[in-house]
C-alpha positions as CSV (number, residue, x, y, z in Angstrom):
1,M,118.4,102.0,118.4
2,S,114.7,102.6,119.1
3,V,112.1,101.3,116.7
4,L,108.9,103.4,116.4
5,E,105.5,102.1,115.5
6,N,102.9,103.4,113.0
7,V,105.0,106.3,111.7
8,S,103.9,108.6,108.8
9,L,106.1,108.5,105.9
10,R,104.9,111.6,104.4
11,P,108.1,113.6,105.6
12,Y,110.3,111.0,104.3
13,N,109.3,110.9,100.6
14,T,109.3,113.8,98.1
15,F,106.1,112.9,96.6
16,G,104.6,113.6,99.9
17,I,102.5,110.6,99.9
18,D,100.9,110.0,103.5
19,A,101.6,106.2,103.9
20,T,102.3,104.7,107.2
21,A,105.2,102.5,108.2
22,R,104.1,99.6,110.7
23,Y,107.8,100.0,112.2
24,F,110.4,102.7,111.6
25,A,114.0,103.1,112.8
26,S,117.0,105.2,111.6
27,F,120.7,104.3,111.8
28,D,123.7,106.5,111.5
29,S,126.4,103.8,111.6
30,P,127.1,100.3,110.3
31,A,127.1,99.1,113.8
32,A,123.5,100.5,114.3
33,L,122.4,98.7,111.2
34,Q,124.1,95.4,112.2
35,A,122.4,95.5,115.7
36,I,118.8,95.8,114.3
37,L,119.5,93.2,111.6
38,E,120.9,90.8,113.9
39,D,118.0,91.2,116.5
40,P,116.0,87.9,116.3
41,K,112.8,90.1,116.8
42,W,113.1,91.4,113.3
43,A,114.4,88.5,111.6
44,A,111.3,87.6,109.9
45,V,109.9,91.1,109.4
46,P,110.1,92.6,105.8
47,K,112.4,95.5,105.6
48,V,113.0,98.4,103.2
49,I,115.8,100.9,103.2
50,L,115.0,104.6,102.8
51,G,117.3,107.3,101.8
52,G,116.3,110.7,100.7
53,G,112.9,109.4,99.6
54,S,113.3,111.1,96.2
55,N,112.9,108.1,93.8
56,I,110.0,106.2,95.4
57,L,106.4,106.3,95.0
58,L,104.5,104.8,98.0
59,T,101.3,103.1,97.0
60,K,100.2,101.7,100.3
61,D,101.1,101.4,103.9
62,Y,104.3,99.4,104.6
63,E,103.5,96.6,107.0
64,G,107.3,95.8,107.7
65,L,110.3,97.8,109.1
66,V,111.4,100.9,107.4
67,L,115.1,101.7,108.0
68,K,116.1,105.3,107.4
69,N,119.9,105.6,106.5
70,E,121.4,108.5,108.0
71,I,125.2,107.6,107.8
72,K,127.1,110.9,107.3
73,G,130.6,112.0,106.8
74,I,132.7,113.2,103.9
75,H,136.5,112.3,103.8
76,I,139.2,112.6,101.3
77,I,140.7,109.1,101.6
78,K,143.6,109.3,99.0
79,E,144.9,111.1,95.8
80,D,147.2,110.5,93.0
81,E,148.7,112.8,90.2
82,A,145.4,113.2,88.5
83,H,142.7,112.3,91.0
84,V,141.3,112.8,94.5
85,Y,139.2,110.0,96.1
86,V,136.3,111.2,98.2
87,Q,134.2,109.1,100.4
88,A,130.7,110.0,101.3
89,G,128.2,108.5,103.9
90,A,125.1,107.1,102.1
91,G,122.9,109.5,104.2
92,E,124.6,112.7,103.1
93,N,122.5,114.9,101.0
94,W,123.5,114.6,97.3
95,H,123.5,118.4,96.3
96,Q,125.3,119.5,99.5
97,F,128.0,116.7,98.7
98,V,128.4,118.1,95.2
99,M,128.8,121.5,96.5
100,Y,131.6,120.4,98.9
101,C,133.5,118.9,96.0
102,I,133.0,122.1,94.0
103,D,134.3,124.1,97.0
104,K,137.3,121.9,97.0
105,N,137.8,122.4,93.2
106,L,137.3,118.8,92.5
107,A,135.8,118.2,89.1
108,G,133.4,115.6,87.8
109,L,130.1,116.1,89.6
110,E,129.2,119.6,88.6
111,N,126.7,118.5,85.9
112,L,124.8,116.4,88.7
113,S,124.1,119.6,90.8
114,L,120.7,119.9,92.5
115,I,119.5,116.3,91.8
116,P,117.4,115.4,94.8
117,G,118.1,112.5,97.2
118,N,121.1,111.2,99.1
119,V,124.5,109.8,98.2
120,G,123.5,106.2,98.7
121,A,121.1,106.4,95.8
122,S,123.7,107.7,93.5
123,P,125.2,104.3,92.4
124,M,122.0,102.5,93.0
125,Q,120.3,104.5,90.3
126,N,123.4,105.4,88.3
127,I,122.0,108.9,88.5
128,G,122.9,111.1,85.6
129,A,122.2,114.6,83.9
130,Y,123.5,116.8,81.3
131,G,125.8,114.1,79.8
132,V,127.4,112.8,82.9
133,E,126.4,109.7,84.9
134,I,127.8,108.4,88.3
135,K,129.5,105.6,86.5
136,D,131.9,108.2,85.0
137,V,133.3,109.1,88.5
138,F,132.5,106.0,90.6
139,Y,135.5,104.3,92.4
140,E,133.9,101.8,95.0
141,L,131.2,101.4,97.5
142,D,130.8,99.6,100.9
143,A,127.6,97.7,101.3
144,W,126.1,95.4,104.0
145,H,124.9,92.1,103.0
146,V,121.5,91.7,104.8
147,K,121.3,88.0,104.8
148,E,125.0,87.1,105.3
149,Q,125.6,90.0,107.7
150,Q,128.9,91.1,106.2
151,L,130.6,94.0,104.6
152,I,131.1,93.7,100.8
153,K,133.0,96.1,98.7
154,F,131.8,96.8,95.2
155,N,134.1,98.1,92.4
156,K,132.8,99.8,89.2
157,E,132.5,96.5,87.4
158,A,130.8,94.7,90.1
159,C,128.0,97.4,90.1
160,E,127.1,96.6,86.5
161,F,126.0,100.1,85.8
162,G,123.5,100.6,83.0
163,Y,121.2,103.5,82.1
164,R,119.5,104.4,85.5
165,E,120.5,100.8,86.5
166,S,122.8,98.8,88.8
167,V,122.9,95.3,90.3
168,F,121.4,96.9,93.4
169,K,118.1,97.6,91.5
170,R,117.5,94.3,90.1
171,K,120.1,91.4,90.6
172,Y,120.6,92.3,94.3
173,K,117.4,94.1,95.1
174,D,116.9,94.4,98.9
175,Q,119.9,92.2,99.5
176,F,122.3,95.1,100.4
177,V,122.4,98.4,102.3
178,I,124.8,100.9,100.7
179,L,126.9,102.5,103.6
180,Q,129.4,104.7,101.8
181,V,130.4,105.6,98.4
182,T,133.7,106.5,97.0
183,Y,134.3,108.9,94.0
184,R,137.3,109.5,91.8
185,L,137.3,113.2,91.0
186,N,139.5,115.1,88.7
187,K,142.0,117.7,89.8
188,T,142.0,119.1,86.2
189,P,138.5,119.4,84.9
190,H,137.2,117.9,81.8
191,F,134.2,120.2,81.0
192,N,131.1,118.9,79.5
193,T,128.8,121.5,78.2
194,S,127.4,120.2,75.1
195,Y,124.5,118.3,76.5
196,G,121.2,120.3,76.9
197,A,121.1,124.0,77.4
198,I,124.3,124.4,79.6
199,E,126.2,126.7,76.9
200,Q,123.2,128.8,76.2
201,E,122.6,129.1,80.0
202,M,126.1,130.3,80.7
203,E,125.8,132.9,77.8
204,R,122.7,134.4,79.5
205,M,124.6,134.3,82.9
206,G,127.3,136.3,81.3
207,V,130.1,133.6,82.1
208,K,133.5,134.7,80.8
209,E,135.6,131.9,82.1
210,L,134.6,128.3,82.0
211,S,134.8,126.7,85.3
212,I,133.1,123.7,87.2
213,R,131.3,126.4,89.4
214,A,130.0,128.1,86.4
215,I,128.7,124.8,85.0
216,S,127.1,123.8,88.3
217,D,125.4,127.4,88.5
218,A,124.1,126.9,84.9
219,V,122.7,123.6,85.8
220,I,121.1,124.8,89.0
221,H,119.5,127.6,87.0
222,I,117.9,125.3,84.4
223,R,116.8,122.7,86.8
224,S,115.2,125.4,89.0
225,S,113.5,126.9,86.1
226,K,112.1,123.5,84.8
227,L,111.6,121.3,87.8
228,P,109.2,121.8,90.6
229,N,110.6,122.2,94.0
230,P,109.5,119.0,96.2
231,A,109.0,121.2,99.2
232,E,106.4,123.1,97.2
233,I,104.9,120.5,94.9
234,G,105.3,116.8,95.5
235,N,107.4,115.0,92.9
236,A,110.3,112.6,92.4
237,G,112.0,114.5,89.5
238,S,111.9,112.5,86.3
239,F,109.4,109.8,86.5
240,F,110.2,108.0,83.3
241,K,113.5,106.9,81.6
242,N,114.5,108.3,78.2
243,P,113.8,105.3,75.8
244,E,116.6,103.9,73.7
245,I,115.7,102.7,70.3
246,S,117.6,101.3,67.2
247,K,118.6,103.6,64.3
248,E,116.0,102.0,62.1
249,K,113.2,102.9,64.6
250,Y,114.7,106.4,65.1
251,E,114.9,107.0,61.3
252,A,111.2,105.9,60.9
253,L,110.0,108.1,63.7
254,K,112.1,111.0,62.4
255,E,110.3,110.7,59.0
256,A,106.9,110.7,60.7
257,F,107.8,113.3,63.3
258,P,110.5,115.7,62.0
259,A,110.8,117.6,65.2
260,I,111.5,114.5,67.5
261,V,114.1,115.0,70.1
262,A,116.9,112.4,70.0
263,Y,120.5,111.9,71.0
264,P,122.9,109.4,69.2
265,L,124.5,106.6,71.3
266,P,127.0,104.0,70.4
267,H,126.2,100.9,68.6
268,D,123.6,102.6,66.2
269,Q,121.2,103.4,69.1
270,Y,119.3,106.5,70.0
271,K,118.0,107.9,73.0
272,L,114.7,109.8,72.7
273,A,113.6,112.6,75.1
274,A,110.7,111.0,77.0
275,G,109.5,114.5,78.1
276,W,109.0,115.4,74.4
277,L,107.2,112.3,73.6
278,I,104.8,112.7,76.6
279,E,104.3,116.4,75.6
280,Q,103.3,115.6,72.1
281,A,100.9,113.0,73.3
282,G,99.1,115.9,75.1
283,W,100.0,115.4,78.7
284,K,101.9,118.3,79.7
285,G,100.1,120.3,82.2
286,Y,97.3,117.6,82.7
287,R,95.6,117.3,86.1
288,D,93.1,114.9,87.4
289,G,92.4,115.9,91.1
290,D,95.7,116.3,92.7
291,A,97.6,114.1,90.4
292,G,99.2,115.7,87.5
293,V,101.9,116.0,84.7
294,H,104.0,119.3,85.4
295,A,103.3,122.3,83.3
296,K,106.9,123.0,82.5
297,Q,108.3,119.4,82.3
298,A,106.3,116.7,81.0
299,L,108.7,114.2,82.2
300,V,107.7,115.0,85.9
301,L,104.6,113.6,87.6
302,V,103.3,115.8,90.5
303,N,101.2,115.4,93.6
304,Y,99.5,118.8,94.1
305,G,98.5,118.0,97.7
306,H,96.6,114.9,98.5
307,A,96.9,112.5,95.5
308,S,97.4,108.9,96.5
309,G,100.3,106.7,95.2
310,E,97.7,104.6,93.3
311,E,96.4,107.6,91.5
312,L,99.8,108.5,90.3
313,V,100.7,104.9,89.3
314,E,97.2,105.0,87.2
315,L,98.2,108.4,85.7
316,S,101.6,106.9,84.8
317,W,99.9,103.9,83.0
318,K,97.8,106.3,80.9
319,V,100.8,108.3,79.9
320,I,102.6,105.0,78.9
321,E,99.8,103.7,77.0
322,S,99.2,107.1,75.3
323,V,102.9,107.3,74.2
324,K,103.0,103.7,73.0
325,E,99.9,104.4,70.8
326,K,101.2,107.4,69.2
327,F,104.8,106.5,68.8
328,G,105.2,102.8,69.1
329,V,107.6,103.4,72.0
330,V,107.1,102.0,75.6
331,L,108.3,104.2,78.4
332,E,109.8,102.7,81.6
333,R,109.4,104.1,84.9
334,E,112.5,105.4,86.6
335,V,110.9,105.8,89.9
336,N,110.6,102.8,92.3
337,I,107.1,101.8,93.1
338,I,106.6,100.5,96.6
């Protein structure tokens, strides 16, 4: 595997930030990754793993080694009466993988259509949309332990999934490289259309018979209408998590702001729509230079061309402080800052 020097990372992150990697290499197999990690030349050099680059914000040049995960391959590894188990390489494009499963009439991922990024990020972030999260269909993954140089399997419990969280984001941050992920998909679909505007969108589309493809098409239409295409405007999708608050806090906010958008959760908790909070705080469509808040979805920060990572981080702090002042709610970033 060849290691390149002083490589621009602009093509490798959806924000389009023009940071430079001191060293850069890609790997397409566990053996290729192992070879470079075992090379004494790189033992003391800081490393970061890059997937689809759709959930990172680069704030400076990276002085270590960037390793681009390009492990591909999709395989049906087993099935039982109700499920089919599908394994995908971490370097596979997420949306293309979802389309593969829909083409095979395998249910469970249709609500997660058109989410940017690669397969490897799906369990790391516990990605989710329209009432579905990865933990709902996750079976297991293979990951390489960077320090111990061995393959470790993680089942659902070991991943400790939370809201846009897993052990790979905090507890084991930078300790493992996800190589491949196996999903347990349904032969008989369990349709989830109650969240967001899926049902209304399918009505507009004239859908007569409910199917996983109809749901996927509706989700694609909704996302395309609200979210900017990173190929046209730099962004990483949802920049902030939807905050979770207590029932008491929700009722107080509801009294002060009757139109507040919230969804009930177990244990007397409520999830607030962060985009609504940001919009009400006056940020929707805001622009300062090339850093801005998207005009159609306030949850998305955008790079209109030449914004720096530092400028986007500064804008995010302003949004956080503004929402905290107006609602007493502290937003948390979903995007990883590097």
